[in-house]
N, C-alpha and C positions, 0 to 999 in steps of 0.2 A: 265271889265269881261263884255260878252257878253255871257244874255241866253234866252233863248228858252222857254216862255211858253205855253205847249202844250195842246191848249184853244183853239176850234174855237170859244167859245161865245168873244164876241165883248165888252160885258157889263163886263163883268170877266175882262176881261183885265184895261179898262178904270181904272175898280175899283182897282187894286191893281198897278199899273203904280206909282199913289203919294207915296208912300212907297218903293217902290226901282226904285228911283230918279237914286240912286247915281252908277246905274246899265242900260245897254241898252240891255231890254228886248224886247224879238222882239215875234212876232204869230205866227202862222202856215205856211206856206209856202203855197197857195192852189197849185202850182205846185206840191211839194212832196203829198201833204196830201189832195186829191179832194175831200175825203170819209173822215167821222167824224171816231175818233178812237175809235177803240173798248174796249168796257166796260160792258167785261159778268162777271166781278168780281161777289162774294159774299155778298161782304163789301165795303165801300168806302177808307178801307188802298188799298185793294184790287183792284178796278178802277183805284186810282191812281199812283199806282204802273203799270199795265197795257200800260197805258197810255205813263205815261214817258218812260219804255220799250221799245213801239213803235219808238218812237221820235229817241229816244239814238241809236236805232237799223238802224236807217235808215239815222243822220246826225251825231251821232259820236261828238254833241258837248254839251256843258252841256245844260240842261232843267230841268225843274220840271212842273208839273200837276198836279191837285185838284181834287178831286171830296167832294160834298157838298148835304146833304142830311137833311131835315128837318124828326125831329123823334120826335109825337106826344104820350104823356102816354097814354094818353083815347085807341090811334090806334095800342096800342102794337107796338111801333116805326113807324107805320106809316106813311110816305112813304116811309122813308129811304129814302134806296140805289135807289128807284124807282121815289124818290121827281120830274126827270124833264119829269119823263113816268107814273106818276100817274095817268092823264085822257087817256093818252092812246097815240102811240110813233109818233104823230104830237108834240110833248112837246110843246101843250099851255098852257099859263101860265093860262091865264084867265078860261079853262079849269079846269086845277089843283086846281085852289083856289077856283071856284066853285065845283068842286065834294070835297072838305075836309073841305068848312062851311058844306057841305048837311049832310055830314058824321059824323057830329056837333053837328048838329044841336040840337039833345036829350042827348047833353053828359052837366054836369054843368065841370067838368074838362077838362079844355084847355090848362092843361101846356103840353109847349112844346119846344123842343130848337133844334138850329140850329146847325150843325156841320161839318167841314170842313178840308179835310183827306188830307196832302202833302207831293209829292214825289218829291226827290230830286235827280239828277243824273248828282255828278261829276267825272267823268273820268273812269266813268262806277260802279263807287264805290255809293249808293240810302241808303238816309238816310231820314226819315220821321219823319214831323210835324202835330200835329193836334191843333184845337182852337174849342172852343165850345161858344154858347151864350143861356143861359137860356134866355125863359119869356114865351108868350104865344098867343092863337093865338088868334084875336079880332072877335068879331058878325059880324062884315062887313070890309072892305075893303076902306083903306084911304091914301091917298099921290099916286102922282104922278114921283113920282123917284124910281129908285131905280127898280129891273126885279122882276122876278120868285115869291115868295112868301110874297114880303117884305112890299107890302098895306097890310097885316092882319097877321103879325108879329111882337108884343110889346117885347120890350125885357123887362127885370126885371130892376126897378130901373127908367126907361121911360114912359113923356106920351107920345112921340113919333111911331110911329108903324117906321121899315127902311123906308119905304117911302114917309116918309116926312123928312129925317135924309140927309142933306150934303154929301156929300162924305167923308170927312175927317171929319164928324161925326159919321157914321158910322164905319170908320176904325178903329176909339178905342174901338168899342165894339163888332166890331161885332166878330165870327165865324171863318170869312175868311181871315177880318183884324188879328186876332190874331192868326192865325198860319202862315201867309206872314208874321208880327210882329220878331213868334222863328226860321222861313225862311233867314230873316232880319240880326237880329245877329248871325246863325249858317255863314252865309258869312264873316262878317266880324270878323269872327276868325278864319276862314278856313285859 
């Protein structure tokens, strides 16, 4: 089965491909999608659905999209749906992490969770999946792997940040790995 992953983020594609090894997963064709897909939804579910709809409308191919947010308890769930643009429209991961660490500098509660919502479109019908990983924000960055907030997110029960884990280790417990596992189970039974 061929399926399009509606993302312009090569890190996400690299992260999910091992779980979807039985499928031909294609990234977005830059000639069809030269601009970023719209993400104007009020929450992660709406953004994932919006991106999948854009790809379906243009290609009529099976596709799925995700949106992920880091929700920090002491910041009332921020940055949430604005995680990629937390420090501005440039979507700079270093700036985002630095701003988050600054905003938590006077907080004792560092509980956070990563949440991924996936919207799958098969023959024009949409299906939704969600993965959540609970953890906390560290006091400083640690690790060189991963992307985004990975160097400052420590999952519950682990002594490694996401940025210190291999892709395989991260996929077992991460928000995206859990959501993709649901997607794979659904595709097997479809």
